[in-house]
C-alpha positions as CSV (number, residue, x, y, z in Angstrom):
1,M,0.1,-0.1,0.0
2,N,1.4,3.5,-0.7
3,E,2.0,6.0,2.0
4,L,-1.1,7.9,2.9
5,D,-1.6,11.4,2.4
6,K,-2.0,14.7,4.5
7,N,-5.7,14.6,4.2
8,T,-6.2,10.5,4.9
9,I,-4.0,10.8,7.8
10,A,-6.1,13.7,9.5
11,L,-9.3,11.9,8.6
12,A,-8.2,9.0,10.2
13,G,-7.2,10.9,13.3
14,E,-10.5,12.5,13.8
15,F,-12.3,9.1,13.1
16,A,-10.0,7.7,16.0
17,V,-10.6,10.7,18.6
18,L,-14.4,10.4,17.9
19,S,-14.3,6.3,18.8
20,Q,-12.2,7.1,21.8
21,L,-15.0,9.8,23.1
22,A,-17.5,7.4,22.3
23,L,-15.7,4.8,24.4
24,H,-15.4,7.4,27.2
25,G,-19.2,7.9,26.8
26,Y,-19.0,11.5,25.3
27,D,-21.9,12.5,22.7
28,A,-19.3,13.9,20.0
29,N,-19.6,14.6,16.0
30,M,-17.6,15.8,13.2
31,S,-18.3,19.4,12.4
32,L,-18.1,19.3,8.0
33,G,-17.4,22.1,5.7
34,H,-14.6,24.2,4.4
35,T,-15.0,27.2,6.6
36,K,-14.7,25.1,10.0
37,S,-12.2,26.2,12.6
38,F,-12.5,22.9,14.8
39,D,-13.1,18.9,13.8
40,I,-15.0,17.5,16.8
41,F,-18.3,18.9,18.7
42,V,-18.1,17.8,22.0
43,S,-20.9,17.1,24.5
44,H,-19.7,16.2,28.0
45,P,-22.1,13.2,29.7
46,K,-22.9,14.5,32.6
47,T,-23.0,18.3,32.7
48,R,-24.1,18.5,29.0
49,K,-21.3,21.3,28.3
50,M,-20.5,21.9,24.8
51,F,-16.5,21.8,23.9
52,K,-14.9,22.2,20.8
53,L,-11.8,19.5,19.7
54,E,-9.4,20.5,17.2
55,V,-7.3,17.1,16.1
56,K,-3.5,17.4,15.0
57,T,-2.4,14.0,13.9
58,K,1.3,12.9,13.5
59,Y,1.8,9.7,11.6
60,R,5.2,7.9,12.4
61,T,6.4,5.1,10.1
62,S,9.0,3.9,12.6
63,P,8.6,2.7,16.6
64,K,10.4,5.4,18.1
65,K,8.8,7.1,20.6
66,S,10.6,10.7,20.7
67,T,11.4,13.2,18.4
68,K,14.9,15.5,18.6
69,S,15.5,19.0,18.2
70,K,18.9,20.5,19.2
71,L,17.3,23.8,20.3
72,F,14.2,22.2,22.2
73,G,15.3,18.5,23.5
74,E,14.0,15.3,23.2
75,V,9.8,15.3,23.0
76,V,7.2,12.6,22.6
77,G,6.3,14.7,19.4
78,N,5.7,17.7,17.5
79,W,3.2,19.3,15.5
80,I,2.8,22.2,12.9
81,M,0.8,24.8,13.7
82,D,0.5,28.5,12.6
83,R,0.7,32.2,13.7
84,K,-3.0,32.4,14.3
85,H,-3.0,29.4,16.5
86,E,-1.2,31.8,18.9
87,G,-3.9,33.9,19.8
88,I,-6.8,31.3,20.0
89,K,-7.4,31.2,23.7
90,D,-11.1,29.7,23.7
91,P,-11.9,28.1,26.9
92,T,-14.4,25.7,24.9
93,L,-11.6,24.9,22.7
94,F,-9.2,21.9,23.3
95,Y,-7.0,20.8,20.8
96,C,-6.3,16.5,20.7
97,F,-2.8,15.6,19.3
98,A,-2.6,12.2,18.1
99,I,0.2,10.2,17.0
100,F,-0.4,7.3,15.0
101,C,2.6,4.6,15.2
102,K,2.3,2.7,12.1
103,P,4.6,-0.1,12.7
104,M,2.8,-0.8,16.3
105,K,-0.6,0.1,15.0
106,T,-1.3,2.3,17.9
107,F,-2.7,5.8,18.8
108,Q,-1.8,7.9,21.6
109,F,-3.9,10.9,22.2
110,Y,-2.8,14.0,24.4
111,I,-5.8,16.6,25.3
112,V,-4.6,20.4,25.6
113,P,-6.8,23.5,26.2
114,S,-6.4,26.0,23.7
115,K,-4.8,28.6,26.0
116,V,-1.8,26.2,27.0
117,V,-1.5,25.8,23.0
118,A,-1.6,29.5,22.5
119,K,1.3,30.7,25.0
120,Y,3.4,27.7,23.9
121,V,3.5,28.5,20.0
122,R,4.1,31.9,21.0
123,E,7.0,31.5,23.5
124,E,8.7,28.8,21.2
125,H,8.3,30.9,18.1
126,Q,10.0,34.0,20.2
127,Y,13.0,31.6,21.4
128,F,13.5,30.4,17.9
129,E,13.8,33.8,16.6
130,E,16.2,35.0,19.5
131,K,18.3,31.8,18.8
132,R,18.3,31.0,14.8
133,K,21.2,32.7,12.8
134,K,19.4,34.0,9.8
135,G,16.1,33.4,7.6
136,K,12.9,35.4,7.5
137,D,10.0,35.2,9.9
138,T,7.0,32.9,8.5
139,D,3.4,31.8,9.7
140,I,4.8,28.4,11.2
141,R,4.6,27.4,14.6
142,I,5.5,24.3,16.3
143,F,3.8,22.6,19.2
144,R,5.6,20.0,21.3
145,I,4.7,17.7,24.0
146,G,7.5,16.8,26.6
147,F,8.6,14.4,28.9
148,R,8.4,14.9,32.7
149,K,12.1,13.4,33.2
150,E,13.3,16.2,30.9
151,K,11.0,18.9,32.4
152,D,13.9,21.1,33.5
153,N,16.0,20.9,30.4
154,Y,13.4,22.4,28.1
155,P,14.3,26.0,27.3
156,I,10.5,27.0,27.8
157,V,8.0,25.7,29.5
158,T,6.6,22.6,28.1
159,P,3.7,21.0,28.2
160,L,4.2,17.3,29.4
161,A,3.3,13.9,28.1
162,E,1.1,13.4,31.4
163,N,-1.9,14.4,29.5
164,Y,-1.9,11.1,27.6
165,N,-5.3,9.7,27.2
166,K,-6.6,12.5,29.9
167,W,-10.1,12.9,28.2
168,E,-11.5,14.3,31.3
169,F,-10.1,17.5,30.8
170,L,-12.8,18.2,28.5
171,G,-15.2,18.3,31.5
172,S,-13.2,20.4,33.6
């Protein structure tokens, strides 16, 4: 089978997240359309509060369990974001960063509030700009999830992998 394109990977991630939400008792539906600002609309099973979920899926073709950066250290994974994510601090919006490991045929899910993502991508880009030698600014931002054991080695405060499979974040 040929390698999958980005849209197929993104769609697979969204369906995987939907299945996990269903298994955890949430009512969830995909948002459809070309102007959507989130992927999944979620209703908390007890409080009936509504939440939005944006899914970002990373597809690994090797069984490695981390990604390394000279500047930011060893992390669980990193996802490409955009400048616009620096300003999105909606208390009803969460990101689900998913990793699909092809050799293991497994998913990992990390749920992070939008205000945490906004703060990280803003500070990450500022640090990157301070450290790089040359080049022009772009709209590309990177979000990383780190390891607790590496916490003190990161140059900026980095969300940690303890948010793995924490679906209850959607109700807090």
